[in-house]
C-alpha positions as CSV (number, residue, x, y, z in Angstrom):
1,M,131.3,51.6,99.8
2,S,131.0,55.2,98.6
3,A,131.0,56.3,95.0
4,A,134.5,57.6,95.6
5,D,135.7,54.2,96.8
6,Q,134.2,52.5,93.8
7,S,136.1,54.8,91.4
8,D,139.4,53.6,92.9
9,V,138.8,50.3,91.2
10,T,139.0,50.3,87.4
11,Q,137.0,48.3,85.0
12,A,140.1,46.4,84.0
13,Q,140.9,45.5,87.7
14,A,137.3,44.3,88.2
15,E,137.5,42.1,85.1
16,E,140.8,40.7,86.2
17,A,139.3,39.8,89.5
18,V,136.6,37.8,87.7
19,R,139.3,36.0,85.7
20,T,141.1,35.1,88.9
21,L,137.9,33.6,90.3
22,L,137.3,31.6,87.1
23,R,140.8,30.1,87.3
24,W,140.3,29.4,91.0
25,A,137.1,27.6,90.2
26,G,139.0,25.3,87.8
27,D,138.1,26.8,84.4
28,D,140.1,28.6,81.7
29,P,139.0,32.3,81.4
30,A,140.6,32.3,77.9
31,R,138.3,29.7,76.4
32,E,135.7,30.9,74.0
33,G,132.7,30.6,76.3
34,L,134.3,32.7,79.1
35,I,136.3,35.3,77.2
36,D,133.5,37.9,77.6
37,T,132.4,36.8,81.0
38,P,134.6,39.2,83.0
39,R,133.1,42.2,81.1
40,R,129.6,40.8,81.5
41,V,130.0,40.2,85.3
42,A,131.4,43.7,85.8
43,K,128.5,45.2,84.0
44,A,126.1,43.1,86.0
45,Y,127.7,44.3,89.2
46,R,127.1,47.9,88.2
47,D,123.4,47.1,88.0
48,W,123.1,44.8,91.0
49,F,124.9,47.2,93.3
50,S,123.7,50.5,91.9
51,G,122.2,51.3,95.3
52,Y,125.6,52.5,96.5
53,G,125.3,55.4,94.1
54,T,121.9,56.5,95.2
55,D,120.6,58.4,98.2
56,P,117.4,56.8,99.5
57,E,116.4,59.9,101.5
58,A,116.3,62.0,98.3
59,Y,113.5,59.9,97.0
60,L,111.3,61.1,99.9
61,A,112.2,64.7,99.7
62,R,109.1,65.7,97.6
63,T,105.9,65.3,99.6
64,F,102.3,66.4,99.2
65,E,100.3,68.2,101.8
66,E,97.0,68.8,99.9
67,V,95.5,65.4,100.8
68,E,92.2,66.7,102.2
69,G,93.3,65.9,105.8
70,Y,93.9,62.2,105.0
71,D,95.6,60.7,108.0
72,E,94.9,56.9,107.7
73,M,97.3,54.2,106.9
74,V,99.1,54.1,103.6
75,V,100.4,50.6,102.6
76,L,102.3,49.5,99.6
77,R,102.4,45.7,99.4
78,D,104.4,43.2,97.4
79,I,107.4,45.3,96.4
80,Q,109.5,42.7,94.6
81,F,113.3,43.1,95.1
82,E,116.5,41.3,94.5
83,S,119.5,41.8,96.8
84,H,122.7,40.0,97.6
85,C,123.9,38.4,100.9
86,E,126.9,40.2,102.3
87,H,128.2,36.9,103.7
88,H,128.3,34.8,100.5
89,M,127.4,37.3,97.8
90,A,124.5,35.0,96.9
91,P,121.1,36.4,95.8
92,I,118.3,37.3,98.2
93,I,114.9,37.3,96.4
94,G,111.9,38.6,98.1
95,R,109.1,41.1,98.6
96,A,108.7,44.0,101.0
97,H,105.5,45.5,102.5
98,V,105.8,49.1,103.6
99,G,103.2,51.2,105.5
100,Y,103.1,54.5,107.3
101,L,100.7,56.8,109.1
102,P,100.9,60.3,107.6
103,A,101.4,63.3,109.9
104,G,100.2,65.9,107.4
105,R,102.5,64.8,104.5
106,V,102.3,61.9,102.0
107,V,104.8,60.8,99.4
108,G,104.3,59.3,95.9
109,I,103.9,55.6,96.2
110,S,106.7,54.9,93.7
111,K,109.1,56.6,96.0
112,L,108.5,54.0,98.7
113,A,109.4,51.3,96.1
114,R,112.5,53.3,95.2
115,V,113.7,53.4,98.8
116,V,113.4,49.6,99.0
117,E,115.3,49.3,95.7
118,A,118.1,51.7,96.8
119,Y,118.9,49.6,99.9
120,A,118.3,46.2,98.3
121,R,120.9,47.0,95.6
122,R,123.7,46.8,98.1
123,F,125.3,43.9,100.0
124,Q,122.8,43.1,102.7
125,V,121.5,41.1,105.6
126,Q,117.7,41.0,105.7
127,E,117.4,42.4,109.2
128,K,119.5,45.4,108.3
129,L,117.6,46.0,105.1
130,T,114.3,46.0,107.0
131,A,115.5,48.5,109.6
132,Q,117.1,50.8,107.0
133,I,113.9,51.1,105.0
134,A,111.8,51.8,108.1
135,G,114.4,54.2,109.6
136,T,114.7,56.3,106.5
137,I,110.9,56.7,106.1
138,Q,110.6,57.6,109.8
139,R,113.5,60.1,109.6
140,V,112.5,61.9,106.4
141,L,108.7,61.9,106.5
142,A,108.3,62.0,110.3
143,P,105.0,60.1,110.2
144,R,103.1,58.9,113.3
145,G,104.4,55.4,112.6
146,V,106.1,53.1,110.1
147,G,105.9,49.4,109.4
148,V,108.1,47.3,107.2
149,V,107.8,43.5,106.7
150,I,110.1,41.6,104.3
151,E,109.7,38.0,103.2
152,A,112.7,36.6,101.2
153,A,114.5,33.4,100.1
154,H,118.2,33.3,100.6
155,Q,120.2,31.5,97.9
156,C,123.1,31.1,100.3
157,M,120.9,28.7,102.2
158,T,119.0,27.0,99.2
159,T,122.0,26.5,96.9
160,R,124.8,25.7,99.4
161,G,125.2,24.7,103.0
162,V,122.1,23.0,104.2
163,H,120.4,23.1,100.8
164,K,116.9,23.8,102.1
165,R,114.6,24.9,99.4
166,G,111.2,26.4,99.9
167,V,112.3,28.3,103.0
168,S,111.6,32.0,103.4
169,M,112.7,34.4,106.1
170,V,110.4,37.0,107.5
171,T,111.6,40.2,109.3
172,S,109.7,43.3,110.5
173,T,110.5,46.7,111.8
174,L,107.6,48.6,113.5
175,L,108.1,52.2,114.7
176,G,105.9,54.7,116.4
177,D,102.2,53.8,116.5
178,F,102.9,50.6,114.6
179,R,104.9,49.4,117.6
180,D,103.0,51.1,120.4
181,D,99.3,50.7,119.4
182,A,98.1,47.1,119.2
183,R,95.2,48.0,116.9
184,T,97.4,49.9,114.4
185,R,99.9,47.0,114.4
186,A,97.1,44.5,113.8
187,E,95.6,46.5,111.0
188,F,99.0,46.8,109.2
189,L,99.8,43.1,109.6
190,G,96.3,42.3,108.3
191,F,96.8,44.5,105.2
192,V,100.1,42.6,104.4
193,G,98.7,39.2,105.0
194,M,100.3,38.6,108.3
195,S,98.9,37.9,111.8
196,A,100.3,37.4,115.3
197,S,100.8,33.7,114.4
198,G,102.6,34.5,111.1
199,P,101.8,34.6,107.4
200,R,98.4,33.4,106.2
């Protein structure tokens, strides 16, 4: 959804939609404890889905070339994130590990975290989230390679359906040297606590 599409829905319409869901669930949206819930939910949605109003590529626009020829791997581990499943609108809680091999330019490390956040704050499936982060870094920075690994728990699985707690999903996208060079791939996976047989 674009920012323009979002503006077609008013705050009042969003709050009325929440009231409808409250009634459908079997409660009374007019009772004291729920009177302010529609407003609170609408405000929470503005925060949870703020990624639709941001451009992840813009975060990577400012790079640095004066790095004394540094061309080894840059890895940012354990980027905590919260997202929401596009199938059930349930939370996805996890962490991302992002790495790249510079080709003359590096970016501030906080920008890598912001790219993760921009895509996470949208309705997602984990596979798409992983590919979007890696693809954006590859497209904008044009490094020799990019690696992204995401580990996350999906509340659509732990709180409904099969109700399996303690389960996490791991996805990865490896581009350039991270995919083609076995040593580079192994080095990255080692940095983020993974191996060919899975997490340590």
